[in-house]
C-alpha positions in Angstrom: -106.6 -89.9 -47.6 -107.5 -91.7 -50.8 -106.6 -95.3 -51.3 -107.5 -97.6 -54.2 -106.7 -100.9 -52.5 -109.5 -103.4 -51.9 -110.4 -104.4 -48.4 -108.0 -106.8 -46.8 -109.2 -110.4 -46.9 -109.6 -112.3 -43.6 -107.4 -115.3 -43.8 -108.8 -118.8 -43.1 -107.7 -120.8 -40.1 -105.9 -123.2 -42.4 -103.9 -120.5 -44.1 -102.9 -119.0 -40.8 -101.7 -122.4 -39.6 -99.8 -123.0 -42.8 -98.3 -119.5 -42.6 -97.1 -120.1 -39.0 -95.6 -123.4 -40.0 -93.7 -121.8 -42.9 -92.5 -119.0 -40.7 -91.2 -121.5 -38.2 -89.4 -123.4 -40.9 -87.7 -120.3 -42.2 -86.7 -119.3 -38.7 -84.8 -122.6 -38.5 -82.7 -121.9 -41.6 -79.7 -119.7 -40.8 -79.3 -116.6 -43.1 -82.9 -116.5 -44.3 -84.3 -113.0 -43.7 -87.7 -112.7 -42.1 -90.4 -110.4 -43.4 -91.1 -107.5 -41.1 -94.3 -108.0 -39.1 -96.6 -105.0 -39.3 -96.9 -103.3 -35.9 -100.1 -104.1 -34.1 -102.6 -101.2 -34.0 -102.7 -99.9 -30.4 -106.0 -99.2 -28.7 -106.9 -95.6 -29.6 -107.2 -93.0 -26.8 -109.8 -90.3 -26.8 -109.9 -87.4 -26.9 -106.7 -87.6 -29.0 -105.9 -83.9 -29.1 -107.9 -81.4 -26.9 -109.1 -78.0 -28.2 -108.3 -78.8 -31.8 -111.1 -78.8 -34.3 -111.3 -79.7 -38.0 -108.5 -82.2 -37.6 -106.4 -83.5 -40.5 -103.9 -86.4 -40.1 -101.6 -87.4 -43.0 -99.6 -90.6 -42.7 -96.5 -90.1 -44.7 -94.1 -92.7 -46.2 -91.4 -91.5 -43.7 -93.3 -93.4 -41.0 -94.7 -90.3 -39.3 -98.3 -89.2 -38.7 -98.6 -85.4 -39.4 -101.4 -83.6 -37.6 -102.9 -80.1 -38.2 -106.2 -78.6 -37.1 -108.0 -75.4 -36.3 -106.8 -73.7 -33.1 -109.6 -72.0 -31.2 -108.0 -68.6 -31.4 -108.3 -68.8 -35.2 -104.9 -67.1 -35.6 -102.3 -69.7 -36.7 -101.6 -73.0 -38.3 -100.1 -75.7 -36.1 -98.3 -79.0 -36.9 -97.5 -82.0 -34.8 -96.0 -85.4 -35.8 -95.6 -88.8 -34.2 -94.8 -92.3 -35.2 -98.1 -93.5 -33.6 -101.6 -92.1 -33.6 -101.8 -91.9 -29.9 -98.5 -90.1 -29.7 -100.0 -87.1 -31.5 -101.8 -86.3 -28.3 -98.6 -85.5 -26.5 -96.3 -84.6 -29.4 -94.7 -81.2 -29.5 -96.7 -78.6 -31.4 -95.1 -76.1 -33.8 -96.6 -73.0 -35.2 -95.6 -73.0 -38.9 -97.5 -70.0 -40.0 -99.4 -67.1 -38.3 -102.2 -64.8 -39.5 -101.3 -61.5 -41.0 -101.8 -58.5 -38.7 -103.7 -56.7 -41.5 -105.1 -57.5 -45.0 -105.7 -60.9 -46.5 -105.2 -64.0 -44.3 -105.7 -61.9 -41.2 -108.6 -63.6 -39.5 -110.6 -66.8 -39.1 -107.8 -69.2 -39.9 -109.8 -72.4 -40.3 -109.5 -76.1 -41.2 -106.0 -76.5 -42.5 -105.1 -79.7 -44.4 -101.6 -80.9 -45.1 -100.9 -82.7 -48.4 -97.8 -84.0 -50.2 -98.0 -83.2 -53.9 -95.3 -83.5 -56.5 -92.5 -83.7 -53.9 -93.6 -80.6 -52.0 -95.9 -80.0 -49.0 -99.1 -78.0 -49.3 -101.5 -76.6 -46.8 -105.0 -75.7 -47.8 -106.8 -73.5 -45.3 -109.6 -70.9 -45.0 -109.1 -67.3 -43.9 -110.5 -63.8 -44.2 -109.0 -60.2 -44.4 -108.4 -58.8 -40.9 -110.8 -55.9 -41.8 -113.6 -58.1 -43.2 -113.6 -61.2 -41.1 -116.5 -63.0 -42.9 -115.1 -62.6 -46.4 -113.6 -66.1 -46.0 -111.8 -67.7 -48.9 -109.5 -70.7 -49.6 -105.7 -70.1 -49.5 -102.6 -72.3 -50.1 -99.1 -72.5 -48.6 -96.2 -74.4 -50.1 -93.0 -75.8 -48.7 -90.4 -77.5 -50.8 -88.4 -78.9 -47.9 -88.7 -82.7 -47.2 -89.5 -81.9 -43.6 -92.6 -79.7 -43.2 -91.2 -78.4 -39.9 -88.3 -76.9 -41.8 -87.8 -74.8 -44.9 -90.0 -71.9 -45.8 -93.8 -71.8 -46.2 -94.5 -69.8 -49.3 -97.9 -68.2 -49.7 -99.2 -69.4 -53.1 -102.3 -67.2 -52.8 -106.0 -67.7 -53.1 -107.7 -70.6 -54.9 -109.9 -68.7 -57.3 -113.3 -70.3 -57.7 -116.2 -69.3 -60.0 -117.5 -66.7 -57.5 -116.0 -64.4 -54.9 -118.2 -65.8 -52.2 -117.9 -67.4 -48.8 -115.7 -70.5 -49.4 -113.7 -72.9 -47.1 -112.8 -76.5 -46.2 -110.8 -77.4 -49.2 -109.4 -80.9 -49.7 -107.6 -82.6 -52.5 -107.4 -86.1 -53.9 -106.3 -87.9 -57.1 -108.2 -90.4 -59.2 -107.3 -92.1 -62.4 -104.3 -89.7 -62.9 -106.2 -86.5 -62.3 -106.1 -84.3 -59.2 -109.3 -82.8 -57.8 -110.2 -80.1 -55.3 -113.4 -80.5 -53.2 -114.6 -77.6 -51.1 -117.6 -75.8 -49.5 -118.9 -72.5 -50.9 -122.0 -70.3 -51.1 -123.4 -70.2 -54.6 -125.0 -66.9 -55.6 -128.8 -67.2 -55.8 -129.0 -70.3 -53.6 -131.0 -70.2 -50.4 -128.3 -71.8 -48.2 -125.0 -71.1 -46.6 -122.7 -73.6 -48.4 -122.8 -76.5 -50.8 -120.1 -79.0 -51.8 -118.2 -78.4 -55.1 -115.7 -80.3 -57.1 -113.2 -79.3 -59.8 -110.1 -80.7 -61.5 -106.9 -78.9 -60.8 -104.2 -77.4 -63.1 -101.7 -77.2 -60.3 -102.0 -77.4 -56.5 -103.4 -73.9 -56.2 -105.3 -73.4 -59.5 -108.5 -74.9 -60.7 -109.3 -75.8 -64.3 -112.4 -76.9 -66.2 -115.9 -76.9 -64.8 -116.7 -76.4 -61.1 -119.7 -78.5 -60.3 -122.0 -78.6 -57.3 -122.3 -82.1 -55.8 -124.5 -81.4 -52.9 -126.6 -78.7 -51.3 -128.5 -78.8 -48.0 -131.9 -80.3 -48.7 -132.8 -82.7 -45.8 -134.0 -81.4 -42.5 -130.9 -82.7 -40.7 -128.7 -80.6 -43.0 -130.5 -77.4 -42.2 -130.6 -77.1 -38.4 -129.4 -73.7 -37.3 -127.7 -73.1 -40.7 -128.2 -74.7 -44.1 -124.7 -76.1 -44.4 -122.8 -78.8 -46.4 -119.0 -78.4 -45.6 -115.8 -80.2 -44.8 -115.7 -82.8 -47.6 -113.2 -85.6 -47.6 -112.7 -88.6 -49.9 -111.9 -92.3 -49.2 -111.5 -94.6 -52.2 -112.5 -98.2 -51.6 -114.2 -101.2 -53.2 -114.6 -99.6 -56.6 -116.2 -96.5 -55.2 -115.4 -93.1 -53.9 -117.0 -92.1 -50.6 -117.1 -88.4 -49.9 -118.1 -87.5 -46.3 -119.2 -84.0 -45.4 -120.6 -82.2 -42.4 -124.0 -80.5 -42.1 -126.0 -78.0 -39.9 -124.8 -75.6 -37.3 -121.6 -76.4 -35.3 -123.4 -77.3 -32.1 -124.8 -80.7 -31.1 -126.7 -80.8 -34.4 -123.5 -81.0 -36.4 -123.4 -84.3 -38.2 -121.9 -86.1 -41.1 -123.4 -87.0 -44.5 -122.1 -89.2 -47.3 -121.9 -89.0 -51.1 -120.9 -92.0 -53.2 -119.7 -92.4 -56.7 -118.6 -95.4 -58.8 -114.9 -95.4 -59.5 -115.5 -95.7 -63.2 -118.0 -92.8 -63.3 -117.3 -89.2 -64.5 -116.7 -87.5 -61.2 -117.5 -84.0 -62.6 -121.0 -85.2 -63.5 -123.2 -84.5 -60.4 -125.4 -87.4 -61.4 -122.5 -89.8 -60.7 -122.8 -89.1 -57.0 -125.6 -90.5 -54.9 -126.5 -88.9 -51.5 -127.4 -90.8 -48.4 -130.8 -89.6 -47.2 -129.9 -89.9 -43.5 -126.8 -88.8 -41.7 -124.1 -91.4 -41.2 -122.5 -90.1 -38.0 -124.4 -88.1 -35.3 -124.3 -87.0 -31.6 -124.9 -89.7 -29.1 -126.3 -89.3 -25.6 -125.1 -92.7 -24.4 -121.4 -92.0 -25.2 -121.8 -88.3 -24.5 -120.3 -87.0 -27.7 -121.9 -84.1 -29.5 -121.5 -82.5 -32.8 -119.2 -85.0 -34.5 -117.9 -83.9 -37.8 -115.4 -82.3 -40.1 -113.6 -85.6 -40.5 -110.8 -87.1 -42.4 -109.5 -90.7 -42.7 -106.1 -92.3 -42.0 -104.9 -95.8 -41.3 -103.6 -97.4 -38.1 -100.0 -98.5 -37.5 -100.7 -101.9 -38.8 -101.3 -100.4 -42.3 -104.7 -102.2 -42.6 -107.1 -100.8 -40.1 -109.0 -97.7 -41.3 -109.4 -94.9 -38.8 -112.0 -92.2 -38.7 -110.7 -88.8 -37.5 -113.1 -86.1 -36.4 -113.9 -83.6 -33.7 -116.7 -83.5 -31.1 -117.6 -81.9 -27.8 -118.3 -83.7 -24.5 -121.5 -81.7 -23.8 -124.6 -80.6 -25.6 -125.4 -77.2 -24.1 -123.3 -74.3 -25.3 -123.4 -70.8 -24.0 -123.3 -68.2 -26.8 -122.0 -68.8 -30.3 -120.6 -72.3 -30.8 -117.7 -70.8 -32.8 -116.6 -69.2 -29.5 -116.6 -72.5 -27.6 -113.1 -73.9 -27.7 -113.9 -77.5 -26.6 -114.1 -79.3 -29.9 -111.6 -82.1 -29.4 -109.9 -84.3 -32.0 -111.1 -87.9 -31.8 -110.2 -91.1 -33.6 -111.9 -94.5 -33.9 -111.8 -97.6 -36.1 -113.9 -97.3 -39.3 -115.9 -100.4 -40.0 -117.1 -101.8 -43.3 -120.5 -103.3 -44.1 -121.0 -106.5 -46.1 -122.0 -104.4 -49.2 -118.6 -102.7 -49.1 -119.8 -99.4 -47.7 -118.4 -97.7 -44.7 -119.9 -98.4 -41.2 -119.3 -95.3 -39.1 -121.0 -96.6 -36.0 -121.4 -94.0 -33.2 -118.8 -91.6 -31.7 -117.0 -93.6 -29.0 -117.0 -92.6 -25.4 -114.0 -91.0 -23.7 -111.2 -93.4 -22.8 -111.3 -94.3 -19.2 -108.4 -92.8 -17.2 -105.5 -95.3 -16.5 -106.2 -97.2 -13.3 -109.8 -95.9 -13.3 
């Protein structure tokens, strides 16, 4: 989610009292329509959706939240919707596309994202051929129907990058009238697994112009288990672009980093982006949440409260390959803001207490 609006200002007590008095006066005048009051954001429940990793939530103008994520079987793309964030946890789930039995898009169906572009729906996801399951690339689906649960999902093909190498976790955003794709990829000759790249787009499935590397694993916290930068996502705020990403292996060491660029800068110049030297969101023994990462952002029902969406596990120790452990659950929590206008991620919140507990 990318939004240009500034942070909402906190009204003074005087303005609140004056506003209340004005509202009371209007209520006393017959025939004067009252402005709709934004719904209050409900307390968020966690985990929101169990056994769904790499979550993506799109709040659309039709009033629905649309949810997609990685299913632990890595064989399909799912979709849910609800008019509330909490409602996504119990919403009916539809399979809108399945992996091919052979050939391209046959294995490792990972990290789908749903975007509305030019009056059509698009899903970006990673997959590999059924016969070469680690030859993972970025692919795109398109649906012209206003309702993404209906119509036909057309396979638009692979997003062709500069190299035919391991690539995944594509996200798209617009800035100053231009559309960009950010993604993770292994660059030939680099001693790492993946870095973060950015390019302008010619259309929703085609890149144009330079493809630049914004970040590569360099700090110790980015190189535990694997040297990984992946899962980028952009939030525009306060005259800046904040690009989160995830680092290290997908166990308890998985964590989130942050890149920041001025909104007036040239986004395709790597020097425009500064990198936080420490992770911004990490595992927490107190709340018992481990490996938080692969996030996106949305906004609460009130239209004002920013929400961080991510996955995490409820335990640290994992038997075998973490990719075979299905218990990365989708989680949501309020995103705070510091006095200097930068995001305050806090710590991953504890599980919601059972009702009546």
